[in-house]
C-alpha positions, 0 to 999 in steps of 0.5 A: 071819830073816823079815819080811813075806815069810815064813820063807825068805829069799834073798840079794836079800831080805836085802839089801833088809832091810839096806838099809831098816834101814841108814838112821836115818829108816827106823828111826825110821819103823819105830819109829812104825809099830810103835807105831801105824798112821800115814799118810805125812802123819803120818810126815812131820810127826812126823819133820819130812820133806817128804811126798815124802821120807817117801813114798820112805822108806816105799816102801823099807820096803814093798819090804823087806816091813817095813811094809804098808798096812792101811786108807784114811782119809777126808780132805780135800785132795790127799794120799792117806790110807793107813794103814800099820803094821809087819809082825811082824819077827823078825831073827836073823843068824848063820853058818848064815844067811849060809851059806844065802844063798850056797849053791851059789855060789863065793865 
């Protein structure tokens, strides 16, 4: 399993990714960012969210390594205008992954 963090994964990274993907709003946001770059403002409008709530969801996706900032957009107004896109995502959860996550620990 890998996301924006490379091929290796540890338990904390795995939990962040699962937490990020376990929310319908973040999944919809990820879908939009896979299709094309968006600003937080654009995401808030398309998903009918307040700007602060859209920002918090995007922050969770960034923390999990699923999205990244790619550019700044010139706009008038008080809101920052950064463009975000989805990182390449490969998700494979199997027995071997779960075993590797807990290697060296007593269950």
